[in-house]
N, C-alpha and C positions, 0 to 999 in steps of 0.2 A: 274705820278711819281711812280716809282716802290717802293716796300716795303723797300728794303735795303737803298735806298737813303732817303726815308722818315724817317726811324729810325735814320740814321746818322745825319740828320738835327735836329731832335728832341733832340738827345743826345747832339749835339753841343750847341743848344739853352739852354738846361738845365745846361750844364757845364758853359757856359758864365754867366748865371744868378747867379750861385754859386761862381763866381770869378775865374774859371779855364780857361786856354788857352790850347786847345787841339792840339795834333800833328795830322798829317794826319792819317786816318784810314788805318790799315793794314788788308787786307782780309785774313781770316783764312781758310774759305771754302766758298762754294756757298751760305751758309745761315748765316754766321757770320763774324764779323769784330771787331777789337779792336783798341783803341787809348789810349794815356796817356796824362796827364797834363804836359806841358813843365816846369811848375814851381815846382810842388810838387810830380810828378811821380805817382799820383793816376790814376787808370785805369777805363775804361768803355768798356763794350762789348755789342754789339747788335746782336740779333739773330732773323731772320725772320721765324724760324721754332722751337720755344721753345717747350719743353715737356709739357704735360698737367699740368696746374697750374703753368707753368713757366712764366717768364717775358721776354719782348723783349729787354729792355735796363737795364743793371745792372752794378753796380760798385760804388766805392766811389765817383767818379766824379759827378754822377747824384744824389748822396745822401747827400754828405757832402760839406761844404764850402771849398774854396781854401785858400792858404796862403795869409795872409794880407800884 
């Protein structure tokens, strides 16, 4: 499995655990993609080539709970 696919699956799993329903990922460039929660419009971004000390999956979707 390639890095981008792995990161998207991890972000989706994390989002679902927090009660979010993700849209399909939109490819930004060869190293990154974004998606949003269909219920609360919070975002997630994944980056296969983050800067030093950067993170691969970031955004409110993977950090905060969804709409109840």
